[in-house]
C-alpha positions as CSV (number, residue, x, y, z in Angstrom):
1,M,71.7,91.4,100.6
2,T,74.7,92.2,98.4
3,K,77.8,90.1,98.2
4,M,79.9,92.5,100.3
5,L,77.4,92.2,103.2
6,N,77.2,88.4,102.9
7,K,78.3,86.7,106.1
8,S,80.2,83.9,104.3
9,Y,82.2,86.6,102.3
10,W,83.5,88.1,105.5
11,E,84.1,84.8,107.2
12,D,86.2,83.8,104.3
13,R,88.2,87.1,104.5
14,Y,88.9,86.5,108.2
15,Q,89.8,82.8,107.5
16,N,92.1,83.7,104.7
17,K,93.6,86.6,106.7
18,E,92.7,89.1,104.0
19,D,92.8,91.9,106.5
20,F,95.5,94.2,105.2
21,W,93.6,97.2,106.5
22,N,93.5,95.8,110.1
23,A,95.5,98.3,112.1
24,K,96.4,95.5,114.7
25,A,95.5,97.9,117.6
26,I,93.2,100.8,118.4
27,T,94.2,103.7,116.2
28,T,95.5,106.9,117.8
29,P,92.6,109.2,116.9
30,L,90.0,107.0,118.6
31,K,92.2,106.2,121.5
32,E,92.8,109.9,122.2
33,Y,89.1,110.6,121.9
34,I,88.2,107.8,124.3
35,D,90.8,109.0,126.8
36,Q,89.2,112.4,127.2
37,L,85.8,110.9,128.0
38,E,84.9,111.3,131.6
39,D,81.5,109.6,132.0
40,K,82.2,105.9,131.9
41,S,78.5,105.0,132.3
42,I,77.6,106.0,128.8
43,H,76.3,103.4,126.3
44,I,78.7,103.0,123.4
45,L,78.3,100.9,120.3
46,V,81.1,99.7,118.0
47,P,79.5,98.5,114.7
48,G,81.3,96.0,112.6
49,V,83.5,95.2,115.6
50,G,85.9,93.1,113.5
51,H,89.1,92.3,115.4
52,G,87.7,94.1,118.5
53,H,90.5,96.6,119.1
54,E,88.2,99.5,120.0
55,L,85.8,97.4,122.1
56,V,88.6,95.8,124.0
57,Y,90.2,99.2,124.7
58,L,86.9,100.6,125.9
59,H,86.4,97.8,128.4
60,K,90.0,98.0,129.7
61,Q,89.3,101.7,130.4
62,G,86.2,100.9,132.3
63,F,83.5,101.7,129.7
64,N,81.5,98.6,130.7
65,Q,78.3,99.7,128.9
66,S,80.1,99.3,125.5
67,V,79.0,96.6,123.0
68,G,80.0,95.6,119.5
69,V,77.9,94.2,116.7
70,D,79.1,92.0,113.9
71,F,77.6,89.2,111.9
72,T,80.7,87.0,111.6
73,T,81.6,84.4,114.2
74,M,85.3,85.1,113.5
75,A,84.8,88.7,114.8
76,F,83.6,87.4,118.1
77,E,86.4,84.9,118.3
78,Q,89.0,87.5,117.4
79,T,87.7,89.8,120.1
80,I,87.7,87.3,123.0
81,E,91.2,86.2,121.9
82,N,92.3,89.8,122.4
83,E,90.5,90.1,125.7
84,P,89.2,86.9,127.4
85,S,87.0,89.0,129.8
86,I,84.8,90.0,126.8
87,T,81.7,87.9,127.0
88,K,79.0,86.9,124.5
89,D,76.7,89.6,125.7
90,V,79.3,92.2,124.8
91,V,79.6,91.2,121.1
92,V,76.2,90.9,119.5
93,L,76.2,88.5,116.5
94,A,73.8,90.2,114.2
95,D,73.3,92.2,111.1
96,F,74.0,95.8,112.0
97,F,70.9,97.0,110.0
98,Q,68.7,94.7,112.1
99,H,70.3,95.7,115.5
100,Q,68.1,97.5,118.0
101,G,69.2,99.7,120.9
102,K,69.9,103.2,122.0
103,Y,73.4,104.6,122.4
104,D,75.0,107.8,123.6
105,L,78.0,107.3,121.4
106,I,78.8,105.2,118.3
107,L,82.4,104.7,117.2
108,E,83.2,104.4,113.5
109,Q,86.4,102.6,112.5
110,T,86.4,101.0,109.0
111,F,82.8,99.8,109.2
112,F,81.5,102.5,106.8
113,C,84.2,101.8,104.3
114,S,83.3,98.1,104.3
115,L,79.8,98.7,103.0
116,P,78.8,98.8,99.4
117,I,78.3,102.4,98.2
118,E,74.6,101.9,97.8
119,K,74.2,101.1,101.5
120,R,75.7,104.4,102.7
121,K,72.4,106.2,103.1
122,D,71.0,103.2,105.0
123,Y,74.0,103.4,107.3
124,V,73.4,107.1,108.0
125,Q,69.7,106.5,108.7
126,K,70.5,103.6,111.0
127,M,73.1,105.5,112.9
128,H,70.5,108.3,113.5
129,E,68.0,105.7,114.7
130,L,70.4,104.1,117.1
131,L,71.6,107.3,118.8
132,Q,70.0,108.9,121.8
133,P,68.9,112.5,121.5
134,E,72.2,114.5,121.7
135,G,74.0,111.3,120.8
136,K,77.2,111.4,118.7
137,L,78.8,109.4,115.9
138,V,82.6,109.7,116.2
139,G,85.4,108.2,114.2
140,L,87.2,108.1,111.0
141,L,86.3,108.0,107.3
142,F,88.8,107.5,104.5
143,D,89.5,110.7,102.6
144,T,90.8,108.9,99.5
145,T,89.7,106.4,96.9
146,F,90.9,102.9,96.3
147,D,91.4,101.2,93.0
148,L,89.6,98.1,94.3
149,D,86.4,96.2,93.5
150,T,86.3,94.9,97.1
151,P,86.3,96.8,100.5
152,P,87.6,99.2,101.7
153,Y,85.7,101.8,99.7
154,G,86.8,105.4,100.0
155,G,85.3,108.8,99.4
156,N,85.7,112.5,100.1
157,K,84.4,115.2,102.4
158,D,81.9,116.6,99.9
159,E,80.3,113.2,99.5
160,Y,80.2,112.7,103.2
161,L,78.7,116.1,103.9
162,A,75.9,115.4,101.4
163,L,75.2,112.1,103.2
164,F,75.3,113.1,106.8
165,E,74.1,116.7,106.9
166,P,70.4,115.9,106.6
167,Y,70.6,113.8,109.8
168,F,73.5,115.2,111.8
169,T,75.0,118.4,112.9
170,I,78.6,118.4,111.7
171,E,80.7,119.4,114.7
172,V,83.9,118.1,113.2
173,M,84.8,116.7,109.8
174,E,88.5,117.5,109.2
175,R,91.7,115.8,108.2
176,A,92.9,113.8,111.1
177,F,96.2,115.1,112.5
178,N,97.1,112.0,114.4
179,S,96.4,109.1,112.0
180,I,98.5,106.1,112.2
181,K,101.4,106.2,109.6
182,P,99.8,104.1,106.9
183,R,96.8,106.3,106.9
184,Q,98.4,109.7,107.3
185,D,96.7,112.4,105.2
186,R,94.0,109.9,104.1
187,E,91.5,110.2,106.9
188,L,88.8,112.5,108.1
189,F,88.1,112.7,111.8
190,I,84.3,113.1,112.5
191,I,82.2,114.2,115.4
192,L,78.5,114.2,114.2
193,K,75.7,115.1,116.6
194,K,72.2,113.6,116.0
195,K,69.7,116.1,114.7
196,I,66.3,116.1,116.4
197,W,63.2,117.0,114.4
198,H,60.3,118.3,116.5
199,K,56.8,117.7,115.3
200,K,54.9,120.8,114.5
201,S,51.9,121.6,116.7
202,F,48.7,122.7,115.2
């Protein structure tokens, strides 16, 4: 496991409050997407739950089949601090790449950009594995690069298309029109539908 996926690395960042990319609340694009969902029984995953803003919002809106996964203890503590009704079975303390489950929807908010570049294909494959047939990956990807040797790591639409198209139907991958101010014109909003491969019959 690389340094950037090391549990102690992220625990240190939380402890030292090195979270300048923490939006402090659920961001507008995800909030507005969640608000138009009608079926509150769907199973939703928030990977790399971090400070828990998305997971807390989902539960406040009645999406009680929503869970988060993160491998830092601080992530769990931050989440229950934001919403005491969140319990241990709602935040799974585990390595995302070892997580098992099936979900109708997975929400992406600054988890992808926290991973080393070389883990991106693994991310795409794991997302495909975790989604139900017809399941969707929805969220935001940075449409910019950062002059940093630590997360967040950026990218561009062409890179993302090359990564995701083998596994997902690209329903939406466009510049977000409602990003929060610090991220305006620097995010792509995505709605990606899991591709299903049917075995050939002979």
